[in-house]
N, C-alpha and C positions, 0 to 999 in steps of 0.2 A: 504493500500500499504506500503511495507517495504521500508527501506531507500535506498536500491540499485535502486529499480524501481522508487522511487521518484526522485532520482538524474538523472536517465536516462530520465525521463519525462521533466526535467527542463533545460537540457543542450543538445546541438547538438554536435555530435562527430566532425563534420567538423570545428566547432568553437574552440573546445579544441585543435585538432591537429593544427589548423591554428595559435594558439598562439606560436607554436614551429617552424613551417616551413611554407614557403609560398606555398599556394595551388592555383591551377588554375582549372577552370571547364573543365571536359573532359566528355561530354555527360551528363549522369545522375550522374556521379561520380566526384570526385576531384582528382587531381594528384599533387604530389610534390616530391622533392629530399629526399631521405632517410636520416634521421639524424643518422643512425646507420652504414653507410658505406660512402665511399668517391666517390660515383658514380657521373657522370656528367649528366646523363639523368634521368628524373623523373621516379621512379618505385613504389613509395608509393601511393596506391590507397585508397580513403576514399569513402564509400558508405553511403550517408545520409539516403537513403531508408532503408538499412539493419542495420544502426548504427554500421558498421563494418569497420575496416581498415586492409590492408595487404601490407606488404613491400616485393616486389618480389626480391629485392637484398639481403636481409638478412634472408628471410623466416619467419620473425616475423609477428604477426597479431593477431586480436581479437577484443574485444569491447573497449569502452573508458577507462575502468578500466585497462585493460592489456596495453593500450598505455601509461597511466601515470606510471604504474609499470616499463615499459621498459625505457621510456624516462627519468624518475626521479631516477631510480635505487632504488625503494622502494617496500615494501611488500603491500599486499592488504589492510591491515588496514590503512596504511599511505596514500595509493591512495584514499581510501574512505574519509579520512579527507580532502585531497587536493580538491577533486571534490565537497564534501559537501560545502566547503568554496566558491568555484567558483559558486555553484548553490544557495548560500545564505540559506543553510539549517543548522539548529541547531541540531547537532547530539545528544545532551543531551535529546531531546524530544523523541528519539527512544530507549533510554536506560532505564534499571531499575534504582531504586533509587541510588544504590551505584555507578554504572558506570556512571550515569548521573551527580552525584556530582563531580566525578573525571574529567569528561570532562569540567564541569563548572570551576573547580579549575584550570585546565590547561589553560583555556582561560583567566582567571584572571592573571595567571603568565605570559602569553604571553604579555598581555596589560601592566603589571607593568614593564617588562623588556624592552619593546619597548620605554616606556616613560623614563626609566633610561638611555637608549642608547642616546636618544635625549638630555637629561640633561647633560650627560657626553660630548657630542659633543659641546654643548654651552660652557661648562667649559674649554674645550681645547682652544677654540678661546680666552678665557679671561686669559689664563696662559702663560706668556712669557717663563717660565721655560719649560713647556710641549711642547710648539711650537718649541723651540730651539732643544729639544731632538728629536722631530719627524722630522724636516726639516734639521737640521744641523748635528746631530749625526747619525741618521738613514738614511738620504738622501732620504726620501719619498717625492713624489710630492703631490700637492693638490688633484689631481684626485684619486690617490691611497688612500689617507687618507679618502676621501669621499666614495670610493668603499668599503673599509673595515670598515667604520664607527668608526674610532678611536676616542677616547675621553680622558678625564682627570677627576679623582675623587678628588675634593678639600679636603684639609687636615685639616678640622675644625670639624670633629667628626660626625655630623649628618645632613649635608647639604642636602643629597639625601633624607633622611627620612622626613625632614620637607617639601621638595618639593612634595614628593609622597602623604604624608598625606593630603596636600592641594588639591590634585587631586581626593580625595575621597577613597583612599585605606587605609587599616589599618596595624598595625604592623604585624599581623599574615600573611597578604598577602606578606609583604616584607620579612619576615623570611622564608616563604615557597618557595619564589623565590630566596633565597640565597643572598639577598641584605642587610640584617640587621642581627646583632649579639648582644649578650648580652654585655653591658658595665658594669662598676662598679655599677652604679646606674640605668642608663636608656639604652635602646637599642641604638647602634651606627651603623654607616655605616660599612658594611663589608670591603669596599675598601676605602682607604684614601691616597691621595698624590701620586697616581700611574697613569701610562698610562693605559687606559682601552681598551682592545681588545675584542669586542663582539664575542661570539661563536654562530654561526647560524646553524640551521638545513639545510637539503637539499633544502628547499624552501626559505631560507633566513630569517626565523623567528628567532629572538634572543632567545636563551635558557640559556645563562649564560655569564660569562666573565672570561678572564685571565687578571690579573692586574700585570704590571711590574714596578719595581723600576725605577725612573728616575736617581737616584744617588746611586751607590753601597753602601750598608750598611750591614756589616757582622752581625748585630744584628737582622736582619729580612730577611726572604726569598726573593730571587730575583723575584720570581713569586708567586702569590696566585691565585688559581682557585676557581670558584664557587663550593661549596660542592654538592654532589648528591641531586637532587631535583626531583619533578614529571616530569620535562622537561629534565634535564641534567643528563646524565649517561656517564662518561668518557670512559667506555668500548665499547660504541656504537658510540660516537660522532666523526665525521671526520671533522677537521677544514678546512674551505675554500672550501668545496665541492660544495656549491651553486654557487660559482663563477668559479669553475674549471670544472664542469661536461660537459659543452658544448665542451671545449677543450679536455677533456678526450675521449669523443665519437669520435670526428673528428680525433684526433692524433692516437687513438687506444691504448694509454697507460696512466698510472698514476704514478706520482712520489710521494713518501711519504718521507717527511723530518721530522726532529726532533722538530723544533720550529715554532711557529706561525709567528714570524718575518721573518723566512726563506721563508715561503709561500708568504708573502707580498712582499719581495724583488724580488723573482722570478717572481711573477705576474707583477710587475712593469716593468721588462725588457723583457716581452713578452712570458716567459715560464709559461703558465697559467694552465697547467694540473698538478698542484702541490697541495698537501694537507698535513696535519699533524695530528698525533694522539696525545694523552696526553703523551708527552715525547716519550720514547721508548717502552711504554707498548702496543704493537700491539696485538689485540685479533682476534679471528676468526670472530667475528661480524664485526670488521673494514674491514677485507679483503673481507667478503661476500658483504658488502655494496658497496665497491669499485668495486668488481668483477661483480656486476650487470651492471656496465658501461664499464668495460674492464677487461679482464683476464691477461693483461700484466701489472704487478705491479713492480716498480723499487724503491728500498730503497736507500736513500741518508742520512744516519744517520751521526752524528758527528764522526770525525776520532779519536776516543779514545777507551779505552777498554770497556766502557759501550756501545758504539755504536756497537762494534764487537760482544759483548755478546748478545745484542738485536737482531742483525741480525741472529746469530746462532739460537736463540730461535724462530725466525719468520719462518725459513725454513719449519719445519714440520707443523706449523700452516697454512702456505700457501698451502702446499700439501693437507691438509684436506679441505681447503676452495676452492680447485679447481682453484687456480690462479697460473700463471707462475711468480715466484719471481726472480728478478735479483737485482744486486747491482751496484750502481754508486760509484765507488771508487775514491774519490777526493784526489789529491795530492796538497801540498803547501798551504793548507787552512784548518782550523779546521771544517768549516761548509759551507753550500751553501751561506749564507749571506756574509761571509768574501770573498769567491771566487767571488761573484757578484761585490763586492766593488772594487776588483782588476781588473776584466774584465768580463763583462756579457757574452761575446762570449765563454770564457773558460767554464762557467757553461753550456751553451747550448751544447757545444761539449761533455762534460762529460755525459749529459743526453742522448745523442744519441749514447753512447758507453757503454751500460750496460753489465755486466758480469753475466751469470746465477748464481744464489746464491750458489749452491753446488760447482760449479767450482771455484767460488770466494773463498769459504771457504777452498777448497783443495789448491789453490794457496797461500792463506795467510799463512797456516801452513807449506807448503813446504819452504817458505822463512825463517822461524824462527827455523825450526828443521833440524837436520842433519840425513837424512834418510838412511845414511850408517851405523848408529849406532842402535843396537838392541833396546836400551831403547827409542830412539826417534821414531823408527818404532812402538813400542808398544804404545807410547803416541799418535802418529798420528792416529793409528787405534782406540784408546780409544775415541778420539774426533770425528772422522768422522763416525764410524760405528753406534753409537746411532742416529745420524742425518739421515743417510741413512736408518736405520731400521724403522724410523718413516715416511718415504715417503709412500704415499698411493698407488702409482703405482708400480706394481711389475716389469714391463719392465724397469722403471727408476732405480729401486733398482738394478736390474741385471747389467745395464749399469755401475753403479758406483762401484759395486763389481769388475767388470772387470777392470775399470780404476785404482782403488786402488791396484789391484793385480799387474798391470804393474809397478806402481809407487814404490811399496814396494818390488817388485820381489818375491812375495810369491804366492802360489797356491790360486785360487779364493775360493775353497772349505774351506780352512782354515779361510778365512774372513767370509764366510757364517756361519761357525760353531761358530766362536767367536761372530758374530752378534746376534746369538740366545740367548746369555747370557745377552744381553741388552734388557730387556723387556720394551716395551713402557710404559712411565709414565702414571699412571692413573690420569686423569683430570676430574674435575667436569663437568657435562653436562651443557652447556650454553644455555639459552633460546635465540634462534635466529629466526628472522622473516622467515616465510614460503615464499619462493620465487618460484612462479609457473613456471617461465621461466628461465632456467639455461643459463649461458653464453656458447655459442656454438663456436667451431672452424670451419674453412672453410669446412672441409670434412663433419662435422655434419650438417652444414647449407645446403650444397648441397644435402645430403641424405634426410634431412627433406623436402626440396622443391620437390625432386623427389617423395617421398612418398605422399605428399599432392596432387600433380598434378595427380598422378596415381589414388588416391582415388576419386578425383573430377570427373574425366572422368567416372569411374565405377559407381558413384552415379547417374550421369545425363544421362549416355548412357548405357542402359541395355545390348546392344550387346557387350559391352567391358568386361562384367563380366566373360566371359569364361576364361579371363586371371587371374582370382582370384584362379583358381583350385589349382595351386601349391604354392600359396602364403600362408604363415603362419602368424598368428598375432604377433609372437615374432620377426618378421622382422621389426616391426614398434616401434617407440620410445615413443609415447605418449599414454595415456590411451584413449583419444578421438579417435585416429586413430584405436586402437585395437577394440574398441566398434563398430565402423562403419564397419570395415572389417568383424568382426564376424556377424553383422547383414546382410550385403549384401551376404555373403556366405550362410547364412541360408535362405535368401529370394531373390533368383536370379532373380525372375520375378517382383520384387518390382518396381513400377513406382512412381518416386518422383515428386511431384507437390507442389506448394506453400500451398495447402490446406491439404496436407498429412504429414505435418511435425511433428504431434503429436507423431508418432512412435519414432522419434529421438529427442524428446523434451529435454531430459537430456543432450544432446550435441548440443543444438540449436545454440550457438554462433559459434562453430566449423563448423557446417553445413553452416551457413551464410557466413563464411570466404571462404569455398570451392565454394559456389555460385559465390562470387566475383571473385575468381580465374578462374572459368570456363567461366564466362561471358567475362572476360578480355582476356583470352588466347585461348579458344576453341569454342566459340559459332558459329563461321562461318565455322567450319570444317564439312565435310560430315561424315556420319556414318562410312564409310570405313576408312576414315582418322583417326577418333577417335579410332577405333579398333587397327589400326596400331600404333598410338601414345601410346595407353595404353600398348601395348605389348613392345614397346621400353622402356617405363618408368619401366615396370615390370622387364624386363631383366637387366636394369641398377641397380635397387635397390637390386636384387638378387645377382648380381656379387659383389657389395660392401658388402652386408651382408655376403656372403661366405668368402670373403677375411678377414673380421674382425674376423669371427669365427675361421678360420684356423690359424690366428695369435695367438689367445688365446690358441688353441689346441697345437700349437708349443711350446708355453711358458710352458704349463702344462707338456709336454713331457720331459722337461729338468730335472724335479725332480720326475718323476714317475718310479715305478718299472716296470718289464716286463709285468705283467698282466694288470696294468693300462694303459701302453703304447699301448697294443694291442686293448683295448677298445677305446682309443683315435683315433687310426688309423681307426677303424671302422666308428667312427663319421666323420672322414675326408673323408672317401670313400663315405659316404652318401652325403656329401656336393659336392663332385666331380660329383656324379650322378645327382644332381640338376643342375649343370652347363651344363651337357650333354643334359638335357631335353630342355634347352633354346638355345642349340647350341653354347655355349660360351666356 
């Protein structure tokens, strides 16, 4: 038995889903409120018999692995690790020698860092200076300190090393975990005399620390971070995500701030959908991890030149990561923490009034440049056009060419011509986790639900398959959908039963999810009603497909010569003929 099947055999999907939402029995299944939308009536179904879940409000669904990937915002590898831990399975037993050793070393690092966190928490309680800094200077309350597991590293050289050696770990374990460094003669603690801020992964496991000075000292850096280790990678770590993810899902957006203490201050005053990256160094991995929970990302960097530069740099990265980036522009305070100290309601107000990032950038430079002067027009376009040029969506690019054309009072074609001279910078390919389920907007969710419901009826009701004749597989978004549509069109008389699933074994989980939908929505309908409903769903998905294709054709026509335009018009005519067939 492989590790995936072993995990499935040891856990029940209803138990795992039940850890995140309250489930109630509904016949053979369970039902609960969707964690992905703000619905008031339960629409998430879990089938213990099929070990499948489906959320009718968001269109998401699948097996226990896909649930963890969606709810935690992680890739399959991380979901495997989470579920293996819940099932009490040692993943190293399923790995070859090299990868098995890595898994074992990671577990040692987790154990070392967890003990170090507890050690620092005890030391905080014993340090009057650290307590005064936390409660009097930063104004954190006891509950917040416990939630974020703040601590203190004593300033005597090797207190942590001595403690951890007594717990059975060795110097190599401490060095590989980023807790010990070389001293003049012997290893010493990496962090000494500082406020300790644990860095946790999405599941709350400590993977490193940020250490802050208690008293300003120009001879040493204000902050020291754990170096890169087998657990900690600053290009991927999102601070506070384990505490923010529920609020991100329910609010529908995420705020990124510059500092860890900004996150803690915001959390304490009730704005909990806030995270931080390592300073202003936002990467595509950061935004993809956040984007798995929400595509609405709002930046609230410090109000200085570094913050503005970082925001400019983040715009094309956000476009590539498929998230909608906006900016929270704070006045009268240098950062969120300072604003919160003045008035928490002000911070909450700013959070709810974001400005789309490119519009914010345009507004910012309009305020400091005289756009009646040719040299400032040139500078304005020099700044904005490279940013617009890196936007991944051509419709969005065209919108901003038009907006800049009006602002500068120049022809749009001149801007497009100048933009071509700004070649997108070549950046090294980053290793990012493979995410099987992209973040969908409302139209995409609705179209996916229509597609799945149409396929479900055609699979279980052969009489409805006549509605497949004018349907093409490119009208469907997922590979599983296209495989099943192709199969049903090639086998119109196929009779699906529980004992005949082997023909569709390669998409078994998707078929089970369709079974759950069919049983929930359609099993009480007559054959005539099913044929009518499948036709209604087919017509709906075709109308939306045609609209999307015509929008793309219209965009292509703007930059096509006469011959290409004629070819595009022929394609548009075929789309219109498809609408005539369905009578729309």
